[in-house]
C-alpha positions as CSV (number, residue, x, y, z in Angstrom):
1,M,-108.6,-18.0,12.1
2,K,-105.6,-16.0,11.1
3,D,-107.2,-12.9,12.6
4,D,-107.9,-14.8,15.8
5,H,-104.2,-15.8,15.8
6,I,-103.1,-12.2,15.3
7,S,-105.5,-10.8,17.9
8,L,-104.4,-13.5,20.4
9,K,-100.8,-12.7,19.7
10,T,-101.5,-9.0,20.1
11,Y,-103.3,-9.7,23.3
12,V,-100.5,-11.8,24.7
13,D,-97.9,-9.2,23.7
14,Q,-99.9,-6.5,25.4
15,K,-100.3,-8.6,28.5
16,F,-96.6,-9.4,28.5
17,E,-95.7,-5.7,28.0
18,L,-98.0,-4.7,30.9
19,S,-96.5,-7.4,33.1
20,E,-93.0,-6.2,32.2
21,K,-94.0,-2.6,33.1
22,A,-95.5,-3.9,36.4
23,V,-92.4,-5.8,37.3
24,Q,-90.2,-2.8,36.5
25,A,-92.4,-0.6,38.6
26,A,-92.3,-3.1,41.5
27,L,-88.5,-3.3,41.2
28,A,-88.2,0.5,41.3
29,A,-90.5,0.7,44.3
30,Q,-88.4,-2.1,46.0
31,K,-85.2,-0.3,45.2
32,E,-86.6,2.9,46.7
33,A,-87.8,1.0,49.8
34,I,-84.4,-0.5,50.3
35,I,-82.8,3.0,50.1
36,K,-85.2,4.3,52.6
37,A,-84.6,1.4,54.9
38,E,-80.8,1.8,54.6
39,N,-81.2,5.5,55.5
40,A,-83.4,4.7,58.5
41,T,-80.9,2.1,59.7
42,E,-78.0,4.5,59.3
43,R,-79.9,7.2,61.3
44,R,-80.6,4.6,64.0
45,F,-77.0,3.5,64.2
46,E,-76.0,7.2,64.4
47,S,-78.3,7.7,67.4
48,V,-77.0,4.4,69.0
49,N,-73.4,5.7,68.5
50,E,-74.4,9.0,70.0
51,F,-76.0,7.3,73.0
52,R,-72.9,5.1,73.3
53,N,-70.7,8.3,73.3
54,T,-72.9,9.8,76.0
55,L,-72.4,6.7,78.2
56,A,-68.7,6.8,77.6
57,D,-68.6,10.5,78.6
58,Q,-70.6,9.7,81.8
59,Q,-68.2,6.9,82.6
60,R,-65.2,9.1,82.1
61,N,-66.6,12.2,83.9
62,L,-68.7,10.7,86.8
63,M,-67.1,9.4,90.0
64,P,-67.6,5.7,90.6
65,R,-69.7,4.9,93.6
66,S,-66.9,3.1,95.5
67,E,-64.6,6.1,95.1
68,S,-67.3,8.5,96.2
69,E,-68.1,6.3,99.3
70,I,-64.4,6.5,100.2
71,V,-64.4,10.3,99.9
72,V,-67.6,10.7,101.9
73,K,-66.3,8.4,104.7
74,G,-63.1,10.5,104.8
75,L,-65.2,13.7,105.1
76,N,-67.4,12.1,107.8
77,D,-64.3,11.0,109.8
78,R,-62.9,14.6,109.6
79,I,-66.3,16.0,110.7
80,Q,-66.3,13.6,113.6
81,I,-62.8,14.7,114.7
82,L,-63.9,18.3,114.5
83,E,-67.0,17.6,116.5
84,D,-65.0,15.8,119.2
85,S,-62.5,18.7,119.3
86,V,-65.3,21.2,119.7
87,L,-66.9,19.2,122.4
88,K,-63.6,18.8,124.3
89,S,-62.9,22.5,123.8
90,S,-66.3,23.6,125.0
91,S,-66.1,21.2,128.0
92,A,-62.7,22.6,129.0
93,T,-63.9,26.2,128.5
94,G,-67.1,25.4,130.4
95,G,-65.1,23.9,133.2
96,A,-62.8,26.9,133.4
97,R,-65.8,29.2,133.3
98,N,-67.4,27.2,136.1
99,L,-64.2,27.5,138.1
100,W,-64.1,31.3,137.7
101,V,-67.8,31.5,138.8
102,I,-66.9,29.4,141.9
103,I,-63.8,31.6,142.6
104,V,-65.8,34.8,142.2
105,G,-68.6,33.4,144.3
106,V,-66.1,32.3,147.1
107,I,-64.5,35.8,147.0
108,G,-67.9,37.4,147.2
109,L,-68.9,35.2,150.1
110,V,-65.6,35.9,151.9
111,A,-66.0,39.6,151.3
112,T,-69.6,39.5,152.6
113,V,-68.5,37.6,155.7
114,V,-65.6,40.0,156.3
115,G,-68.0,42.9,155.8
116,L,-70.5,41.5,158.2
117,V,-67.8,40.8,160.8
118,A,-66.5,44.3,160.5
119,Y,-69.9,45.8,160.7
120,L,-70.8,43.8,163.8
121,K,-67.7,44.8,165.7
């Protein structure tokens, strides 16, 4: 019976030692997993911060929509003024050109009539 007691004690001691080794291995694996998770989280936060910095750069460098609409409206107003000026200028030039055509035509007509009258006399 004493041998059974010793063998039982040896068996329990071995099982306890194996259990302790398994617990230590599990704790080491858990510690390694935590380190990996912390590193992954740190990399994720770095990329989030990088994205946040990119958005801040865009906000600082890009023109807001309302401001760009004001600039475009001002440019459109200037273009309209120039178009109106060109139309007025071309109308005035066209009118003067038409006047010269009429004057030259009248002078040509008068010269023809005078020439015909002189020829017929």
